C-alpha positions in Angstrom: 170.2 -61.7 28.6 166.9 -61.2 30.4 165.8 -57.7 31.2 167.6 -56.4 34.2 170.4 -58.9 34.0 174.0 -57.9 34.7 177.4 -59.3 33.7 178.4 -60.3 37.2 178.1 -59.0 40.8 181.5 -57.3 40.6 180.4 -55.1 37.6 177.1 -54.1 39.2 178.1 -53.9 42.9 178.5 -50.2 43.0 176.4 -49.1 40.1 173.0 -47.6 40.2 170.7 -49.4 37.8 169.2 -47.0 35.3 166.4 -48.8 33.7 168.0 -51.2 31.2 169.8 -54.4 31.8 173.6 -54.4 31.6 175.0 -56.6 28.9 176.9 -59.7 29.8 179.7 -58.4 27.6 182.3 -55.9 29.1 183.4 -54.0 26.0 187.2 -53.3 25.9 187.5 -52.0 22.3 185.4 -50.5 19.6 186.3 -49.7 16.0 183.9 -48.8 13.2 180.9 -51.0 13.5 182.6 -53.7 15.6 183.0 -54.1 19.4 185.2 -56.5 21.2 184.5 -57.8 24.7 187.0 -58.8 27.4 187.2 -62.3 26.0 188.0 -61.1 22.5 184.5 -61.9 21.1 183.4 -59.7 18.2 180.0 -58.0 18.3 178.6 -56.2 15.2 177.1 -53.0 16.4 173.8 -52.0 14.6 173.0 -49.3 17.2 176.0 -46.9 16.7 176.5 -47.1 20.5 173.5 -45.1 21.8 173.1 -43.8 18.2 176.0 -41.4 19.0 179.0 -43.1 17.2 177.5 -42.1 13.9 180.7 -42.2 11.9 181.8 -45.4 13.6 183.5 -46.1 16.9 186.9 -44.4 17.4 187.1 -42.9 14.0 190.7 -41.8 13.4 189.6 -38.2 12.9 187.8 -38.2 16.2 190.9 -39.5 18.0 193.0 -36.8 16.3 190.6 -34.1 17.3 190.7 -35.3 20.9 194.5 -35.2 20.8 194.4 -31.7 19.3 192.2 -30.6 22.1 194.5 -32.1 24.7 197.3 -29.9 23.3 195.1 -26.8 23.8 192.3 -26.8 26.4 189.7 -29.5 27.4 187.5 -27.2 29.5 187.3 -23.5 30.3 185.4 -21.2 32.5 182.0 -20.5 30.9 182.9 -17.0 30.0 185.8 -18.1 27.9 185.7 -19.8 24.5 188.5 -21.6 22.6 188.8 -21.3 18.8 186.9 -24.5 18.1 183.6 -23.1 19.5 183.1 -20.1 17.2 184.5 -22.2 14.4 181.8 -24.9 15.0 179.1 -22.3 15.2 180.2 -20.8 11.9 180.2 -24.3 10.3 176.7 -24.9 11.4 175.5 -21.5 10.2 177.0 -22.2 6.8 175.1 -25.5 6.6 171.7 -24.0 7.6 169.2 -21.5 6.3 170.0 -17.8 7.2 167.2 -17.9 9.9 169.3 -20.5 11.9 172.5 -18.7 12.5 173.1 -18.6 16.3 174.2 -21.7 18.3 174.5 -22.5 22.0 176.7 -25.5 22.8 175.8 -27.8 25.7 176.4 -31.4 26.7 173.3 -33.4 25.7 170.2 -33.3 23.6 168.0 -33.0 26.7 170.0 -29.8 27.7 169.7 -28.5 24.1 165.9 -29.0 24.2 165.7 -27.4 27.6 167.5 -24.4 26.4 165.2 -24.1 23.3 162.1 -24.3 25.4 163.4 -21.7 27.9 164.3 -19.3 25.0 160.8 -19.9 23.5 159.2 -19.0 26.7 161.3 -15.9 27.1 160.9 -14.5 23.6 157.1 -15.2 23.4 156.3 -14.3 27.0 154.3 -17.5 27.2 154.9 -20.8 29.0 152.9 -23.7 27.4 154.9 -26.3 25.3 153.2 -29.0 23.3 154.7 -32.3 22.1 153.8 -35.4 20.3 152.6 -38.5 22.2 155.5 -40.9 22.1 158.1 -38.2 21.7 161.4 -38.4 23.5 163.2 -35.2 24.3 165.2 -36.0 27.5 164.6 -36.9 31.1 165.9 -33.7 32.7 163.8 -31.0 34.2 161.2 -29.6 31.9 162.0 -32.1 29.1 161.0 -35.0 31.3 157.5 -33.5 31.2 157.6 -33.6 27.3 159.0 -37.1 27.0 156.0 -39.4 26.4 157.7 -42.5 25.1 157.2 -45.7 27.1 156.4 -45.1 30.8 159.3 -43.0 31.7 157.1 -40.4 33.4 155.4 -42.8 35.8 156.2 -42.5 39.6 158.0 -39.2 39.3 155.3 -36.9 40.4 153.3 -34.2 38.5 154.5 -32.9 35.2 155.7 -29.3 34.7 152.7 -27.1 34.4 151.9 -26.1 30.8 153.0 -29.2 29.0 150.6 -31.1 26.7 150.7 -33.7 24.0 148.8 -34.5 20.9 148.4 -37.9 19.1 151.4 -39.0 17.0 150.8 -39.6 13.3 151.3 -43.4 13.5 149.6 -44.8 10.5 150.3 -48.4 11.5 148.5 -47.8 14.8 146.2 -44.8 14.3 145.9 -43.2 17.8 142.4 -41.9 17.1 141.2 -45.2 15.4 140.6 -43.3 12.2 142.7 -44.8 9.5 144.9 -47.8 8.7 148.3 -47.6 6.9 147.7 -44.2 5.4 147.6 -41.2 7.8 145.6 -38.3 6.5 146.6 -36.0 9.4 143.2 -35.9 11.0 145.1 -36.8 14.2 146.8 -33.4 13.9 143.4 -31.6 13.6 142.1 -33.5 16.6 145.3 -32.9 18.5 145.1 -29.1 18.2 141.4 -29.1 19.1 142.5 -30.8 22.3 145.3 -28.2 22.8 142.9 -25.3 22.3 140.5 -26.8 24.8 143.2 -27.2 27.4 145.4 -24.1 26.9 145.3 -21.2 29.3 146.0 -18.9 26.4 149.8 -19.0 26.8 151.0 -21.3 24.0 154.7 -20.8 23.4 156.1 -23.6 21.3 155.7 -27.1 19.8 158.5 -29.6 20.0 158.8 -32.6 17.7 161.2 -35.1 16.2 161.1 -35.3 12.4 161.1 -39.1 12.7 159.9 -40.3 16.1 162.5 -42.7 17.2 161.6 -44.0 20.7 158.0 -44.0 19.7 158.8 -46.8 17.3 160.4 -45.1 14.3 157.3 -43.3 13.3 157.6 -41.4 10.0 155.0 -38.7 9.6 153.3 -38.5 6.2 154.2 -36.0 3.5 152.8 -32.6 4.3 152.4 -33.2 8.0 155.1 -30.8 9.2 154.0 -27.8 7.0 150.5 -28.3 8.3 151.8 -28.5 11.9 153.9 -25.3 11.4 150.9 -23.5 10.0 148.8 -24.4 13.1 151.7 -23.2 15.3 151.8 -19.9 13.4 148.0 -19.4 13.7 148.5 -19.6 17.5 151.7 -17.6 17.8 153.7 -20.7 18.7 157.3 -21.4 17.7 158.4 -24.7 16.3 161.3 -26.7 17.9 162.6 -29.6 15.9 164.6 -32.1 17.9 167.1 -33.7 15.5 169.2 -35.5 18.1 168.9 -38.7 16.1 168.2 -37.5 12.6 170.8 -34.8 11.8 174.2 -35.1 10.1 173.5 -38.0 7.7 171.4 -40.5 9.5 168.5 -40.0 7.0 170.7 -39.3 4.0 170.8 -35.5 4.4 172.5 -33.0 6.6 169.2 -32.3 8.4 165.9 -34.1 8.4 164.0 -30.8 8.1 165.4 -30.4 4.6 163.2 -33.4 3.6 160.0 -32.4 5.3 159.3 -28.9 3.9 159.8 -26.7 7.0 162.5 -24.5 8.6 162.0 -24.5 12.4 162.4 -21.6 14.8 164.7 -23.7 16.9 166.8 -26.7 15.8 168.4 -28.9 18.4 171.1 -31.4 17.7 173.3 -33.7 19.8 174.1 -37.4 19.4 175.1 -37.3 15.7 177.4 -34.3 16.1 179.6 -35.8 18.8 181.2 -38.8 17.2 180.7 -40.6 20.4 181.4 -37.7 22.7 178.8 -35.7 24.6 177.7 -32.5 22.9 174.4 -30.8 22.2 173.5 -27.6 20.4 170.5 -25.2 20.3 170.3 -23.3 17.1 168.0 -20.3 16.4 167.7 -17.0 14.6 169.6 -13.8 15.2 166.3 -12.1 16.0 165.3 -14.6 18.7 168.7 -14.6 20.2 168.8 -10.8 20.4 165.3 -10.6 21.9 166.2 -13.3 24.5 169.5 -11.5 25.4 167.7 -8.2 25.8 165.2 -9.9 28.1 167.9 -11.3 30.3 168.0 -15.0 29.1 170.4 -17.1 31.3 171.4 -20.7 30.6 174.8 -21.2 32.1 176.1 -24.8 32.7 179.5 -26.0 33.8 180.3 -27.3 30.3 178.7 -24.7 28.1 180.9 -23.9 25.1 183.6 -26.5 26.1 186.4 -26.7 23.6 186.9 -30.5 23.5 183.5 -31.5 22.2 183.5 -28.5 19.8 186.8 -29.7 18.3 185.3 -33.2 17.9 182.1 -31.7 16.3 184.3 -30.0 13.7 185.9 -33.3 12.9 182.5 -35.0 12.5 181.4 -32.4 10.0 184.7 -32.9 8.1 184.2 -36.6 7.9 180.5 -36.2 6.9 181.6 -34.2 3.9 184.8 -35.9 2.9 183.5 -39.4 3.1 180.2 -38.6 1.4 178.3 -40.0 4.4 174.9 -38.6 3.4 175.0 -40.5 0.1 176.4 -43.6 1.8 173.7 -43.6 4.5 171.0 -43.4 1.8 172.6 -46.3 -0.1 173.2 -48.5 2.9 169.8 -47.6 4.3 168.2 -48.8 1.1 170.2 -52.0 1.4 169.1 -52.5 5.0 165.5 -51.7 4.2 165.3 -54.2 1.3 166.8 -56.8 3.6 164.3 -56.1 6.3 161.5 -56.3 3.8 162.7 -59.7 2.7 162.7 -60.8 6.4 159.1 -59.5 6.7 158.0 -61.6 3.8 159.6 -64.6 5.4 158.6 -64.2 9.0 155.0 -63.6 10.1 156.1 -62.1 13.4 157.3 -58.9 11.5 154.2 -56.7 11.1 155.8 -53.6 9.7 159.1 -52.2 8.5 159.6 -48.5 8.3 162.1 -45.7 8.5 164.5 -43.5 6.4 168.1 -44.0 5.6 170.0 -45.8 8.4 167.2 -45.4 11.0 164.9 -48.3 10.5 162.1 -49.7 12.7 160.8 -53.2 12.7 157.5 -53.8 14.6 156.7 -57.3 15.9 153.2 -58.6 16.3 151.5 -61.7 17.4 149.0 -61.5 14.6 149.3 -59.4 11.5 145.5 -58.7 11.3 145.0 -57.7 14.9 148.5 -56.2 15.2 148.8 -57.1 18.8 152.4 -56.2 19.8 154.8 -59.0 20.7 157.3 -57.4 23.1 158.2 -60.8 24.6 159.3 -62.2 21.2 161.1 -58.9 20.5 163.2 -59.3 23.6 163.9 -63.0 22.8 165.1 -62.2 19.3 167.2 -59.3 20.6 168.9 -61.7 23.0 169.3 -64.3 20.3 171.0 -61.8 18.1 173.4 -60.8 20.9 174.2 -64.5 21.5 175.2 -64.6 17.8 177.3 -61.5 17.9 174.9 -58.8 16.8 173.7 -55.8 18.9 170.8 -54.6 16.8 168.1 -53.0 19.0 168.5 -49.6 20.8 166.1 -50.5 23.7 164.4 -53.7 24.6 162.7 -52.5 27.8 159.0 -53.1 28.5 156.6 -52.6 25.6 159.3 -50.8 23.6 160.8 -54.2 22.9 158.0 -54.8 20.3 159.7 -52.4 17.9 163.4 -52.8 17.0 165.3 -49.6 16.3 168.2 -50.4 14.0 170.8 -47.7 13.4 174.2 -48.8 12.2 177.0 -46.3 11.7 176.8 -44.3 8.5 180.1 -45.8 7.2 178.8 -49.4 7.8 180.1 -51.8 5.0 177.7 -53.6 2.7 179.0 -56.9 3.9 178.3 -55.9 7.5 174.7 -55.0 6.5 174.4 -58.4 4.9 176.0 -60.3 7.9 173.7 -58.5 10.3 170.6 -59.5 8.3 171.7 -63.1 8.2 172.2 -63.2 12.0 168.8 -61.5 12.4 167.2 -64.1 10.1 168.7 -67.0 12.1 167.8 -65.4 15.4 164.1 -65.1 14.4 164.0 -68.7 13.3 165.6 -69.8 16.6 162.8 -68.3 18.7 159.8 -69.5 16.6 
């Protein structure tokens, strides 16, 4: 379907359009990595929904957790908690280093990032937050000012004061025109020189994704995050890692920070904790939580500490462990990566394949030497895949269509990986 298209006038008649075209398929059922539309047509889902159905659509353990919550309480006054909420906080604390032991449960990743930034400002007494150019941290309030992917900040007025960005470590497209295919982190030095030049002397925190998803699945080089954290420490800044898309198995480990050599001051999680339901969490240290509490920190929402999503989060962690999904994601990610590399060797339009585990990025170019992006071809191939029964690209809007973000559920079957690659191969040929 063309960008902005909808299923039919009845579907869209009373809906506000929110920036991406509605699919021509009305989905009536979803199980594992398969969707069914109203006409019974099967669609293989290589996006895990919006990267939230990490353990597959409608996993039986998620359904059972919802039923359990229905027998107890779905929602409570914010001053009450059901048994699943402290239980989930305890489970997270047991999975994390001792310095990350306090959790605040909210509804979305954007809310979790907002809470982390607010706590960072309270505990440091400063207000400036810095992010990576191309980062995506939400579109609500202050996080909209730190979401630099695409053009989602255009036409919405001035950013929140005290927000800045530095160049992302994209070795395929070096933002400072310094290197090609091998980032030496000079962009990080240049970026902090820019921060120091702009700061009013009130630097509070830095927020980053371990793998920058919306920016095009940018994988920072080894040593990048320890160097980033050292620069933060030199300036008295706290480090917030946004693991909305990378936690709980997506990269083959419980958390991406385990692979990059740092422990953040704040960890935020969301999508991959909810099994398809909305939940977010801000995790920090006991010392920071105590300091914020003593200083009067307030972040009350209507659905803070709700019992239903907490019950589901516990089920997700159970499945992650019982089904060995970290190991499975690593193995299936390797299978997917090898297949995409084969397609790159076969099709000149594929300029780069990159990623970790079951988060893979494929960048399309008009010419491999000049590396001019080919968003138009990216959209055409995305549509051709859908016509063949494969949903394989998270977003195909604007220039973002030049990079596919492929993220199947962690329990995707080998034959589903292979079938998806075959469809993708055929779709590429059909648009040449």
